[in-house]
C-alpha positions in Angstrom: 9.3 10.0 -45.9 8.7 13.7 -46.8 6.5 16.0 -44.8 3.9 16.0 -47.5 3.8 12.3 -47.8 3.5 11.9 -44.0 0.7 14.4 -44.0 -1.2 12.6 -46.8 -0.7 9.2 -45.2 -1.7 10.6 -41.8 -4.8 12.2 -43.2 -5.8 9.0 -45.0 -5.5 6.8 -41.9 -6.9 9.4 -39.6 -9.9 9.8 -41.9 -10.6 6.1 -41.9 -10.1 6.0 -38.1 -12.3 9.0 -37.4 -15.1 8.2 -39.7 -15.1 4.6 -38.6 -15.1 5.5 -34.9 -17.6 8.3 -35.3 -19.8 6.1 -37.5 -19.8 3.3 -35.0 -20.2 5.7 -32.1 -23.1 7.5 -33.8 -25.0 4.2 -34.4 -24.4 3.2 -30.8 -25.6 6.5 -29.5 -28.8 6.2 -31.5 -29.4 2.7 -30.1 -28.6 3.8 -26.5 -30.7 7.0 -26.9 -33.7 4.7 -27.8 -33.0 2.3 -24.9 -32.2 4.9 -22.2 -33.9 8.0 -20.9 -32.6 11.6 -21.3 -32.1 11.9 -17.5 -29.7 8.9 -17.6 -27.6 10.7 -20.2 -27.9 13.8 -18.1 -26.1 12.0 -15.2 -23.1 11.2 -17.5 -23.2 14.8 -18.7 -22.9 16.1 -15.1 -19.9 13.8 -14.8 -18.3 15.1 -18.0 -16.8 18.2 -16.3 -15.1 16.0 -13.6 -13.6 13.8 -16.3 -12.4 16.6 -18.6 -10.9 18.5 -15.7 -9.1 15.5 -14.3 -7.7 14.5 -17.7 -6.4 18.0 -18.2 -4.6 18.1 -14.9 -3.2 14.6 -15.3 -1.7 15.4 -18.7 -0.4 18.8 -17.6 0.3 19.7 -21.2 3.3 17.4 -21.2 2.2 15.2 -24.1 1.9 18.3 -26.3 5.4 19.3 -25.2 6.6 15.8 -26.3 5.0 16.3 -29.8 6.5 19.7 -30.4 10.0 18.9 -29.0 12.9 17.7 -31.0 15.8 15.4 -30.0 13.9 13.5 -27.4 15.5 10.5 -25.5 14.0 7.7 -23.4 14.2 9.8 -20.3 11.7 12.3 -21.7 9.1 9.7 -22.4 9.6 7.7 -19.2 9.4 10.9 -17.1 6.1 12.0 -18.7 4.8 8.4 -18.3 5.4 8.3 -14.6 4.1 11.8 -14.1 0.8 10.8 -15.8 0.5 7.6 -13.8 1.2 9.1 -10.4 -1.0 12.1 -11.3 -3.9 9.8 -12.3 -3.8 8.0 -8.9 -3.7 11.2 -7.0 -6.5 12.8 -9.0 -8.7 9.7 -8.7 -8.2 9.8 -4.9 -9.3 13.4 -4.8 -12.3 12.7 -7.1 -13.3 9.6 -4.9 -13.4 11.8 -1.8 -15.2 14.5 -3.6 -17.9 12.3 -5.1 -20.5 12.7 -2.3 -20.2 16.5 -2.5 -20.5 16.5 -6.3 -23.6 14.4 -6.0 -25.1 16.7 -3.3 -24.4 19.7 -5.5 -26.5 18.3 -8.3 -29.0 16.7 -5.9 -28.4 13.4 -7.6 -27.7 10.6 -5.1 -26.8 8.0 -7.7 -24.1 10.2 -9.1 -21.8 9.4 -6.2 -21.4 5.8 -7.1 -21.3 6.5 -10.8 -18.4 9.0 -10.3 -16.4 6.5 -8.2 -16.6 3.8 -10.9 -16.5 5.8 -14.1 -13.4 7.8 -13.1 -11.3 4.6 -12.9 -10.8 5.3 -16.6 -8.4 8.0 -15.5 -6.0 5.4 -14.2 -6.5 3.0 -17.1 -5.8 5.7 -19.7 -2.7 7.0 -17.9 -1.0 3.7 -18.7 -1.2 4.3 -22.5 -1.0 8.1 -22.9 2.7 8.2 -23.8 2.3 5.3 -26.3 -0.4 7.2 -28.1 1.6 10.3 -28.0 4.6 8.6 -29.7 2.3 7.3 -32.4 0.9 10.8 -33.0 4.4 12.3 -33.0 5.6 9.9 -35.7 2.2 10.4 -37.5 1.6 6.7 -37.3 -2.2 6.9 -37.5 -2.6 3.4 -39.0 -1.8 1.7 -35.8 -4.1 4.1 -33.9 -7.0 3.1 -36.2 -6.3 -0.6 -35.6 -6.5 0.0 -31.8 -9.4 2.4 -31.6 -12.0 0.6 -33.7 -11.9 -2.8 -31.9 -11.9 -1.1 -28.4 -14.9 1.0 -29.5 -16.8 -2.0 -30.9 -16.2 -4.1 -27.7 -17.0 -1.3 -25.3 -20.1 -0.3 -27.2 -21.4 -3.9 -27.5 -21.1 -4.2 -23.7 -23.0 -0.9 -23.3 -25.8 -1.9 -25.6 -26.2 -5.3 -24.0 -26.4 -3.8 -20.5 -28.8 -1.1 -21.6 -31.1 -3.7 -23.2 -30.9 -5.7 -19.9 -32.1 -2.7 -17.9 -28.9 -1.5 -16.3 -29.7 2.2 -17.1 -26.9 4.6 -16.6 -24.5 1.8 -15.6 -24.5 0.6 -19.2 -22.8 3.9 -20.1 -20.3 3.6 -17.2 -19.2 0.0 -18.0 -19.1 0.7 -21.7 -16.5 3.5 -21.1 -14.4 1.4 -18.7 -14.3 -1.6 -21.1 -13.4 0.6 -24.0 -10.5 2.2 -22.2 -9.2 -1.1 -20.9 -9.2 -2.8 -24.3 -7.5 0.2 -25.9 -4.8 0.3 -23.3 -4.1 -3.4 -23.6 -3.8 -3.1 -27.3 -1.5 -0.1 -27.1 0.9 -2.0 -24.8 0.7 -5.1 -27.1 1.3 -3.1 -30.3 3.8 -0.6 -29.0 7.5 -1.5 -28.8 8.1 1.2 -26.3 8.3 0.5 -22.6 9.1 3.0 -19.9 12.4 2.9 -18.2 12.5 3.1 -14.4 13.7 6.7 -14.4 12.3 10.0 -13.6 14.4 13.0 -14.7 13.8 16.2 -12.8 15.5 18.2 -15.5 13.3 16.6 -18.2 10.2 17.1 -16.1 10.9 20.8 -15.6 11.6 21.2 -19.3 8.3 19.8 -20.4 6.3 21.2 -17.5 7.6 24.7 -18.1 6.0 24.5 -21.5 3.0 22.4 -20.6 1.8 23.9 -17.3 0.5 27.0 -19.1 -1.4 24.8 -21.5 -2.6 22.9 -18.5 -4.0 26.0 -16.8 -5.5 27.1 -20.1 -7.1 23.6 -20.4 -8.5 23.9 -16.9 -10.0 27.2 -17.7 -11.4 26.0 -21.0 -12.8 22.8 -19.4 -14.5 24.7 -16.6 -16.1 27.3 -18.9 -16.9 24.8 -21.7 -18.8 22.7 -19.2 -20.2 25.8 -17.4 -23.5 25.3 -19.3 -23.8 21.7 -18.2 -23.0 22.7 -14.6 -25.5 25.5 -14.5 -28.3 23.5 -16.3 -27.6 20.5 -14.0 -27.7 22.7 -10.8 -30.7 24.9 -11.6 -32.7 22.8 -14.0 -33.3 19.1 -14.4 -31.2 16.1 -15.3 -33.4 15.6 -18.4 -32.5 19.1 -19.7 -28.9 18.3 -19.2 -29.5 15.2 -21.3 -31.2 17.3 -24.0 -28.4 19.8 -24.0 -25.7 17.2 -24.2 -27.5 15.2 -26.9 -27.9 18.4 -29.0 -24.2 19.4 -28.4 -22.9 15.9 -29.2 -24.9 15.8 -32.5 -23.7 19.3 -33.7 -20.2 18.4 -32.8 -20.3 15.2 -34.8 -19.3 16.7 -38.2 -17.1 19.3 -36.5 -15.2 16.8 -34.4 -14.9 14.4 -37.3 -13.2 16.9 -39.6 -11.4 18.8 -36.8 -9.9 15.7 -35.3 -8.7 14.5 -38.7 -7.0 17.8 -39.5 -5.8 18.5 -36.0 -4.0 15.1 -35.6 -2.2 15.7 -38.9 -1.8 19.5 -38.8 -0.3 19.8 -35.3 2.8 17.7 -35.9 2.9 19.1 -39.5 2.8 22.7 -38.2 5.4 21.8 -35.6 7.8 20.7 -38.4 7.4 23.9 -40.4 6.9 26.3 -37.5 10.0 28.5 -38.5 8.7 29.1 -42.1 6.0 31.6 -41.5 5.0 32.1 -45.1 4.6 28.4 -45.7 2.8 28.0 -42.4 0.4 30.7 -43.3 -0.4 29.3 -46.8 -1.0 25.8 -45.4 -3.0 27.2 -42.5 -5.2 29.2 -44.8 -6.0 26.3 -47.1 -6.8 24.0 -44.2 -9.1 26.6 -42.6 -11.0 27.3 -45.8 -11.4 23.6 -46.6 -12.7 22.8 -43.1 -15.2 25.6 -43.0 -16.3 24.8 -46.6 -17.3 21.3 -45.4 -18.5 22.1 -41.8 -20.6 25.2 -42.4 -23.1 23.8 -44.9 -23.3 20.5 -43.0 -24.3 22.2 -39.7 -26.7 24.6 -41.4 -28.5 21.8 -43.3 -28.7 19.8 -40.1 -30.2 22.7 -38.2 -32.8 23.3 -40.9 -33.8 19.7 -40.9 -33.4 19.3 -37.1 -36.9 18.2 -36.3 -37.2 15.2 -38.7 -33.5 14.4 -37.9 -34.1 14.1 -34.1 -37.4 12.3 -34.5 -36.0 9.8 -37.0 -32.8 9.1 -35.0 -33.8 9.3 -31.4 -37.7 9.2 -31.3 -40.2 11.8 -30.1 -38.8 11.9 -26.5 -35.8 13.8 -27.7 -37.6 16.6 -29.6 -37.2 19.1 -26.8 -33.4 19.1 -27.8 -34.1 20.4 -31.3 -34.0 24.2 -30.5 -30.9 23.7 -28.4 -29.3 21.9 -31.3 -30.2 24.7 -33.8 -28.6 27.4 -31.7 -25.5 25.3 -31.0 -24.9 24.7 -34.7 -23.9 28.4 -34.9 -21.1 27.7 -32.4 -20.0 24.6 -34.3 -19.2 26.7 -37.4 -16.8 28.8 -35.3 -15.2 25.9 -33.4 -12.5 25.0 -36.0 -11.5 28.6 -36.4 -10.8 28.9 -32.7 -9.0 25.5 -32.6 -6.6 26.2 -35.4 -5.8 29.8 -34.4 -4.8 28.5 -31.0 -2.8 25.7 -32.6 -0.5 28.3 -34.2 0.3 29.7 -30.7 1.1 26.2 -29.5 3.5 25.3 -32.3 5.2 28.6 -31.9 5.9 27.8 -28.3 3.8 30.7 -27.0 2.0 28.8 -24.3 2.2 31.9 -22.2 0.2 33.9 -24.7 -2.1 30.9 -25.0 -2.8 31.1 -21.3 -3.3 34.9 -21.4 -5.8 34.5 -24.2 -7.7 31.9 -22.2 -7.9 34.1 -19.2 -9.2 37.0 -21.2 -11.8 34.9 -23.0 -13.0 33.3 -19.8 -13.6 36.7 -18.2 -15.7 37.5 -21.1 -17.5 34.2 -20.9 -18.1 34.7 -17.2 -19.7 38.1 -17.8 -21.8 36.6 -20.6 -23.0 33.7 -18.3 -24.0 36.1 -15.5 -26.1 38.2 -18.0 -27.5 35.4 -20.1 -28.5 33.2 -17.2 -31.2 35.7 -16.3 -33.0 34.6 -19.5 -33.0 30.9 -18.9 -31.5 28.1 -21.0 -32.1 29.8 -24.3 -30.4 32.9 -22.9 -27.4 30.8 -22.0 -27.3 29.3 -25.5 -27.6 32.6 -27.4 -25.1 34.1 -25.0 -22.6 31.4 -25.9 -22.9 32.3 -29.6 -22.2 35.9 -28.9 -19.2 35.0 -26.8 -17.9 32.7 -29.5 -18.0 35.6 -32.0 -16.1 37.9 -29.7 -13.5 35.2 -29.1 -13.0 34.8 -32.8 -11.6 38.3 -33.0 -9.4 37.7 -29.9 -7.9 34.4 -31.2 -7.4 35.6 -34.8 -5.8 38.8 -33.7 -2.9 37.2 -31.8 -2.2 34.2 -34.1 -2.5 36.6 -37.1 0.4 38.6 -35.8 2.7 35.5 -36.1 1.5 34.7 -39.6 0.8 38.2 -40.8 -2.8 37.0 -41.4 -5.1 39.5 -39.6 -8.6 38.9 -38.3 -10.1 40.9 -41.2 -8.2 38.8 -43.8 -9.3 35.6 -42.2 -12.9 36.8 -42.0 -12.7 37.9 -45.6 -11.5 34.5 -46.7 -14.1 32.6 -44.7 -17.2 34.8 -44.8 -18.2 34.0 -48.4 -18.3 30.3 -47.6 -20.5 30.9 -44.5 -22.8 33.3 -46.3 -23.3 30.8 -49.2 -24.0 28.1 -46.7 -26.7 30.2 -45.0 -28.3 31.1 -48.3 -28.5 27.5 -49.5 -29.8 26.5 -46.0 -32.6 29.1 -46.4 -33.6 27.6 -49.7 -33.6 24.1 -48.2 -35.9 25.4 -45.4 -38.3 26.9 -48.0 -38.4 23.7 -50.0 -38.9 21.5 -46.9 -41.6 23.8 -45.4 -43.8 24.3 -48.5 -43.3 21.0 -50.4 -42.1 18.2 -48.1 -43.6 18.9 -44.7 -46.2 16.1 -45.1 -43.7 13.4 -46.1 -42.2 11.0 -43.5 -39.0 12.0 -41.7 -36.6 9.8 -43.8 -37.8 11.2 -47.1 -37.6 14.8 -45.8 -34.0 14.2 -44.7 -33.0 12.5 -48.0 -34.7 15.1 -50.3 -33.6 18.1 -48.2 -30.0 17.0 -48.0 -29.8 16.2 -51.7 -31.2 19.6 -52.7 -28.8 21.3 -50.3 -25.7 19.5 -51.5 -26.6 19.9 -55.1 -27.3 23.6 -54.8 -24.1 24.1 -52.7 -21.9 22.4 -55.3 -23.5 24.2 -58.2 -23.1 27.5 -56.5 -19.5 26.7 -55.6 -18.7 26.0 -59.2 -20.4 29.1 -60.5 -18.7 31.4 -58.0 -15.4 29.5 -58.4 -14.9 28.9 -54.7 -11.2 28.1 -54.0 -12.1 25.4 -51.5 -14.3 23.7 -54.1 -11.4 23.6 -56.5 -9.0 22.4 -53.8 -11.3 19.6 -52.8 -11.9 18.6 -56.4 -8.2 18.4 -57.0 -7.6 16.3 -53.9 -10.3 13.9 -55.0 -9.1 13.7 -58.6 -5.6 12.9 -57.4 -6.9 9.9 -55.6 
């Protein structure tokens, strides 16, 4: 199968998987948000940094090395498998011993037992990481879809049942455990690959030499991405952690949907054409414009209609999360740009530069945290937006050198899309505030969204936006 056919097939099945998973997950999150309190979600939010950090260390960047490497043999996969498995056992032991100290740090006694049980997912997932990597490398996203959907449905059903029965935060814990276990069982059943009883020191060094820089980059990124949750959890309340995480999860919904679809397809695709810079640049440019064309208006319309959106989905108790959400939507627009610029460095094998960039950006983030913390939670949120803008120029500068696609060129290609989205968002706000404010939340959302989408498409046609034409061509081909 040609690269183009693989990409199209991969995009098709990844789209089905992502939207199905996100759709089910979104419905489940609405149900659980209505059944549980913000502080219970806050406890899981406090745990998030522990899980993310642990997963980064366990993986060690080795799976990404497998995806980008050519001429792999069984020893490669088996070596990475046993490294992940042994690493997960070791990390879980460290987390288990650290649980009392983490709970004491947040002044949340219940968090100790939650950590000890929830983090068992680290060991469960380690059994299936290589199987999933092999599917991604071969761009076989159809099987991934058949695995992810049932495991999500089963795990979510358990979570809802326990939440309805009054198990509180434990309904979230057991939901995650069951989902991981079911997915792992399915991967072992569906995959023909089994690890050999070998561990090659040479193979390990080869993959670790590439991966450890990504691992350290991931550790830095995890710590600083979750810095806001850590600070809010330490100096404010668990409810506010819940509000922040709910706002962040909702703004990431459209971003993660589109980004995960494109990333899963684009990374192995970029890896196959990494030596052809002209072709890489052209494909990268089209992908970036298309993603921002879809993400920017979606986030801006959601931010404008945030109050009826939160009240309709999660009830009145979650309204304090609205201003958090509106600010975080600005970060969401920049997220895909950061992700795909860094992806270029990864496929080019420049994990050293990847790490260097992460260190530079984290120093900037740390300075921003120190300054913005003085102004409370909103200071932290606005500080994160400013930091994200600065990081845009850092990321695009270095990846642009490889593709001869400078920061200014990227901004020039993307800025018209963002400005148009803001303009249409302003019109939606005016219509909603002066004409529809007295309507019920559902009508405000339907009418506001319809007006926004219609005006956006008409404007795209009038101004002959290239992404609009590209999207129309893709749809017409189907």
